[in-house]
N, C-alpha and C positions, 0 to 999 in steps of 0.2 A: 279120475280119481277128482278130489275139489281141492281149488287150489281157495288158499286165505288170499282175503283181501281189508287194509285195512280205509277206513272210510272218517274214522278222526278221533281223535282225543276222548275218553271216555273220561268219564264225570268224575270231578274228587270226591269219594267214598268215604262213611266214615274206617277206621282202623280194623283191617280184617282178621286181629286178636282181637275184637270184642268178638264172646260167644252168639249165637243166633239167643240162643236164652235173656242177655242181653243185649241185646238189639230188642228182642220180643220188651221189655221190660221199655228200652223207652218209649219206646213206641205208644206201651198202653199208659206208661206215664204221661205226654204229650198229646196225646187223646183227652186224657183227665184234667191236664192242666188247662186243657181251654173249658170242659166244659163247670171246673169244680167254681171261677168267677165268677161264673156266671149264675149259679144255685146259692153263693154264700155272700157275692157284692163286690167282692175286688179281689188281686193277686196277692197282697201282704198275706190277708187271710186263710188264700186256699192255702200256701206254702207251709203253714204254721200247722193246717186243720192235716194237710197232709202227714204230717209226721210224729201228728197228737195217738194219745189209743181211747178210739170211740166204741164208746159206748154199746152201739149201733151189729160196730164188726168184733163182739165178744171180747170188746178193750182191744182189739189190736190196731194200728197204724195201717191205714189205707196206702201208706208209701209198699208196707210192707208185704201186703197183701198183695201188689198188685203183683206182688214177684213168684208167685202161687199161681198157678195157668186156672183156677176159675174166682183168684181173685179180684180182676178186672169187671166183671159180670156184676159181683159185690159191692163192690165200693160203684160201679155205674149204676145197680140199683137204687142206693140209698142214698144216692145224691139226688134223680129222680123221684125219690121219694119225700123226700127233704125240698125240693121245688114243687111238687104239686102235693106238698102235705099231709100224704099219710101215714102216717104213724103206726106199727104193730107191737 
C-alpha cells in the first residue's frame, strides 16, 4: 500500500469555482493580449479592439469569439493577416 507524502505547500492557484471553460477563455485571452499590441501598436488600442465589432469577424467582437471553441483560431488568423497585410 502506498503512503502519502507531503513535499511542500501547493502554489496558489485561481479559485477552483472557475469552470474549465472560463479558465480556457482566460488563457486564450492572455495569449491574444500578447499578440494584439504587437500587431496593432499599443495596449490601449488592443483593449478597445477586443471589445469592438470587427467586420472581418462577421461583425462580432474578438472577446466574444474567444469564448467559442473555434474563435481563438479565427481571431489569431485575423491578427496574423493584419500583421502581414493579407486581406481577403
